[in-house]
C-alpha positions as CSV (number, residue, x, y, z in Angstrom):
1,M,-4.3,-4.9,-37.1
2,A,-3.3,-8.1,-35.5
3,F,-3.5,-8.9,-31.7
4,N,-0.9,-6.8,-29.8
5,L,-0.5,-7.6,-26.1
6,K,1.1,-4.2,-25.3
7,K,-1.8,-2.2,-26.9
8,V,-4.4,-4.4,-25.2
9,L,-2.7,-3.8,-21.8
10,K,-2.7,0.0,-22.5
11,A,-6.4,-0.1,-23.1
12,L,-7.0,-2.2,-19.9
13,L,-4.9,0.2,-17.8
14,L,-6.7,3.3,-19.1
15,S,-10.1,1.7,-18.6
16,S,-9.5,0.7,-15.0
17,N,-9.8,3.0,-12.0
18,Q,-8.1,0.5,-9.8
19,P,-4.6,-1.0,-9.9
20,L,-4.4,-3.8,-12.4
21,A,-2.8,-7.0,-11.1
22,T,-1.2,-9.7,-13.2
23,K,-4.0,-12.1,-12.1
24,D,-6.7,-9.7,-13.2
25,I,-5.2,-9.5,-16.7
26,Q,-4.9,-13.3,-17.0
27,D,-8.5,-13.7,-15.8
28,A,-9.6,-11.3,-18.5
29,F,-7.9,-13.4,-21.2
30,A,-9.4,-16.6,-19.7
31,R,-12.9,-15.1,-19.9
32,F,-12.3,-14.1,-23.5
33,H,-11.5,-17.7,-24.4
34,E,-14.5,-19.0,-22.4
35,T,-16.9,-16.8,-24.3
36,D,-15.1,-17.5,-27.6
37,S,-17.1,-14.8,-29.4
38,L,-16.2,-12.2,-32.0
39,P,-17.7,-8.7,-32.0
40,L,-18.7,-8.8,-35.7
41,T,-21.8,-10.7,-36.9
42,D,-23.4,-11.0,-40.4
43,E,-26.9,-11.4,-39.1
44,A,-28.2,-8.1,-40.6
45,A,-27.1,-6.5,-43.8
46,P,-27.7,-2.8,-44.5
47,A,-30.3,-1.8,-47.2
48,V,-28.9,-0.5,-50.5
49,G,-30.4,2.3,-52.4
50,E,-29.9,3.8,-55.8
51,G,-26.2,3.8,-56.9
52,G,-25.3,1.2,-54.3
53,A,-25.4,3.8,-51.4
54,P,-26.4,2.2,-48.1
55,V,-29.7,3.4,-46.7
56,P,-29.8,3.7,-42.9
57,A,-32.7,1.9,-41.2
58,A,-35.2,4.3,-39.7
59,E,-36.2,3.6,-36.1
60,P,-39.2,5.2,-34.4
61,A,-38.2,7.9,-32.1
62,V,-39.5,7.7,-28.5
63,P,-40.3,11.1,-27.0
64,G,-38.0,12.1,-24.2
65,E,-35.6,9.2,-24.9
66,E,-31.9,10.0,-25.5
67,V,-30.6,8.7,-28.8
68,T,-27.2,7.1,-28.6
69,E,-25.0,6.6,-31.7
70,V,-23.6,3.1,-32.0
71,I,-20.3,2.9,-33.8
72,A,-20.1,-0.3,-35.8
73,E,-16.9,-2.3,-35.6
74,T,-14.9,-2.8,-38.8
75,P,-13.2,-5.9,-40.1
76,E,-9.9,-4.3,-39.0
77,D,-11.2,-4.2,-35.4
78,A,-12.0,-7.8,-35.6
79,E,-8.4,-8.7,-36.2
80,L,-7.7,-7.5,-32.6
81,Y,-9.7,-10.5,-31.4
82,R,-8.2,-13.2,-33.6
83,D,-5.1,-15.3,-32.9
84,V,-5.2,-14.4,-29.2
85,P,-2.9,-16.7,-27.3
86,S,-4.6,-19.2,-25.0
87,L,-2.1,-18.5,-22.3
88,I,-0.5,-15.2,-21.3
89,T,2.2,-15.7,-18.8
90,A,3.2,-13.4,-16.0
91,T,6.6,-12.9,-17.7
92,Q,5.0,-11.8,-20.9
93,I,2.8,-9.3,-19.0
94,R,5.8,-7.9,-17.0
95,E,7.9,-7.5,-20.2
96,A,5.0,-5.7,-21.9
97,M,4.4,-3.5,-18.9
98,D,8.1,-2.6,-18.8
99,E,8.0,-1.5,-22.4
100,I,4.9,0.6,-21.8
101,A,6.6,2.2,-18.8
102,N,9.7,3.0,-20.8
103,E,7.6,4.5,-23.7
104,L,5.7,6.7,-21.3
105,K,8.8,7.9,-19.7
106,A,10.5,8.6,-23.0
107,A,7.4,10.5,-24.4
108,D,7.5,12.8,-21.4
109,D,3.7,13.5,-21.7
110,G,3.1,13.7,-18.0
111,L,2.1,10.1,-17.6
112,L,3.9,7.3,-15.8
113,L,3.3,3.6,-15.3
114,I,4.0,2.4,-11.8
115,E,3.8,-1.0,-10.1
116,G,2.5,-1.0,-6.6
117,S,1.6,-3.7,-4.1
118,N,-1.8,-4.2,-5.7
119,G,-0.8,-4.1,-9.4
120,Y,0.0,-1.7,-12.3
121,R,-1.6,1.7,-13.0
122,I,-1.0,4.7,-15.1
123,V,-0.6,7.9,-13.0
124,T,0.2,11.6,-13.7
125,H,3.7,12.7,-13.2
126,P,4.4,14.3,-9.7
127,R,5.4,17.6,-11.4
128,Y,1.7,18.0,-12.4
129,A,0.4,17.4,-9.0
130,R,-0.5,21.0,-8.4
131,W,-2.7,21.1,-11.5
132,V,-4.5,18.0,-10.4
133,R,-5.2,19.5,-7.0
134,I,-6.5,22.7,-8.6
135,L,-8.9,20.6,-10.7
136,R,-10.1,18.6,-7.7
137,S,-10.1,21.7,-5.4
138,E,-7.8,19.9,-3.0
139,P,-5.5,21.6,-0.5
140,P,-1.7,20.9,-0.7
141,P,-0.7,17.8,1.1
142,V,0.4,18.2,4.7
143,K,4.0,17.0,5.2
144,L,4.8,14.7,8.1
145,S,6.8,16.1,10.9
146,Q,10.2,14.6,11.9
147,S,8.5,13.0,14.9
148,S,5.9,11.3,12.8
149,L,8.5,10.1,10.3
150,E,10.5,8.5,13.2
151,T,7.4,6.8,14.5
152,L,6.4,5.6,11.1
153,A,9.9,4.2,10.5
154,I,9.8,2.2,13.8
155,V,6.3,0.8,12.9
156,A,7.6,-0.2,9.5
157,Y,10.6,-2.1,10.8
158,R,9.2,-3.4,14.1
159,Q,5.6,-4.2,13.2
160,P,3.4,-5.3,14.8
161,V,4.5,-2.8,17.5
162,T,2.7,-1.4,20.6
163,R,2.6,2.2,21.7
164,G,4.7,1.2,24.8
165,E,7.5,-0.2,22.5
166,L,7.4,2.9,20.4
167,E,7.8,5.2,23.4
168,T,10.6,3.1,24.8
169,I,12.5,3.2,21.6
170,R,12.0,7.0,21.0
171,G,12.0,8.0,24.6
172,V,9.1,10.3,24.2
173,S,5.3,10.1,24.0
174,A,4.1,8.6,20.7
175,E,0.4,9.4,21.0
176,A,0.4,12.4,18.6
177,G,2.5,10.6,16.0
178,I,0.3,7.5,16.1
179,N,-2.9,9.6,15.7
180,K,-1.4,11.5,12.8
181,L,-0.3,8.3,11.0
182,L,-3.7,6.7,11.6
183,E,-5.4,9.8,10.2
184,R,-3.2,9.7,7.1
185,E,-4.0,5.9,6.8
186,L,-0.3,5.0,6.8
187,I,-0.7,2.7,9.8
188,Y,-3.6,0.7,11.1
189,V,-4.5,-1.4,14.2
190,V,-3.3,-4.9,13.6
191,G,-4.6,-6.5,16.8
192,R,-3.6,-6.8,20.5
193,A,-0.3,-8.1,21.9
194,D,-0.2,-11.1,24.2
195,L,1.0,-9.0,27.1
196,P,-0.5,-7.7,30.3
197,G,-3.3,-5.3,29.5
198,R,-3.5,-6.5,25.9
199,P,-2.0,-3.4,24.4
200,I,-2.9,-2.4,20.8
201,Q,-0.5,-3.3,18.0
202,Y,0.1,-1.2,14.9
203,G,1.3,-2.1,11.4
204,T,1.7,-0.3,8.1
205,T,-0.9,-0.2,5.3
206,D,-0.7,-0.5,1.5
207,K,-0.9,3.3,1.4
208,F,2.4,3.3,3.2
209,L,4.0,1.2,0.5
210,E,2.8,3.8,-2.1
211,F,4.0,6.6,0.2
212,V,7.6,5.3,0.2
213,G,7.4,3.9,-3.4
214,I,7.9,0.2,-2.8
215,K,5.9,-2.9,-3.6
216,S,6.4,-4.9,-0.4
217,L,8.1,-4.5,3.0
218,D,10.9,-6.8,1.8
219,E,12.1,-3.9,-0.2
220,L,12.8,-1.8,2.9
221,P,16.6,-1.1,3.2
222,A,18.2,-3.3,5.8
223,S,19.5,-1.6,8.9
224,D,23.3,-1.3,9.0
225,V,23.4,-0.3,12.7
226,L,21.7,-3.1,14.7
227,S,20.3,-6.4,13.8
228,S,16.7,-7.4,14.7
229,R,18.0,-9.7,17.4
230,Q,20.0,-7.0,19.0
231,I,17.1,-4.6,18.9
232,D,14.8,-7.3,20.5
233,E,17.3,-7.8,23.3
234,W,17.7,-4.1,24.0
235,L,14.0,-3.5,23.9
236,S,13.3,-6.4,26.3
237,T,15.9,-5.0,28.7
238,A,14.6,-1.5,28.4
239,M,11.0,-2.4,29.1
240,N,11.8,-4.8,31.9
241,P,14.7,-3.2,33.8
242,A,16.4,-5.3,36.5
243,K,16.1,-4.2,40.1
244,L,19.3,-2.6,41.4
245,G,20.8,-3.9,44.7
246,D,23.4,-2.4,47.1
247,A,26.2,-3.8,45.0
248,D,24.9,-2.2,41.9
249,M,24.9,1.2,43.7
250,G,28.5,0.8,44.9
251,L,27.5,-0.1,48.5
252,E,28.9,-2.9,50.6
253,D,26.7,-5.9,50.6
254,E,26.4,-6.5,54.3
255,Q,23.5,-8.0,56.2
256,L,22.9,-7.4,59.9
257,P,21.9,-10.4,62.1
258,L,18.2,-10.8,62.4
259,E,18.1,-10.2,66.1
260,Q,20.3,-7.2,65.9
261,G,18.3,-5.7,63.0
262,A,15.1,-6.2,65.0
263,V,16.4,-4.2,68.0
264,G,15.9,-0.5,67.9
265,P,18.5,2.1,69.1
266,A,19.3,2.0,72.8
267,S,17.9,4.8,74.8
268,D,20.1,6.9,76.9
269,Q,17.3,7.6,79.4
270,P,17.3,5.3,82.5
271,T,14.3,3.1,82.9
272,S,12.0,3.8,85.7
273,T,10.8,1.2,88.1
């Protein structure tokens, strides 16, 4: 069995409990060539008994020690480690991953290969989520309310964004929505804005990317209603409203002379001497 990139990638994916990035895969191949070693050695040959039958070597048993059976690798296994390319490009990895994803989807065995912001990983199909929750004794996921979804959308498109900006855009308090999103680890505290009071700014997490099924924020659909510049201008005006004068209220813009304005109303009562 000659070296097969697709099969090697399948083994790496199944052995990793974390997303597997392209760089991780390339680093693994680089370490392989650095060690430049094969799993098979001819240092020890098995003893041969009557009729040519191999005789297993007897080892003293240690009381209380667990005996582990070691499976020897065959010459066929050694072929997997020969003729390994010195360079595996990102394009080759992506093409092989695409083939694996298509094969898993066509097999319909309940497994999928997805690519997230941190790399590739094999996951169970969403239709089997209930069985997974039963195995793990986990409660059903709590759905986000419409209010929380609106808050999350604003954070995603306007990040980093402050609570004041959120409340100005939505017109209602955003405290409950922010707390829920922080609890679900969909947003996090980015820092503080360079504004009076140094308000906290919020942004989305990698878990948010998995939640909406995208690899980066660049994949968010563009708004077809208002441009970012228009939203910035509206937000600036909404948070810093101009003071209204008499003319804005429909009143005549008249000013009384200073001396007249300073004199109070004349009294009808005669002055006493």
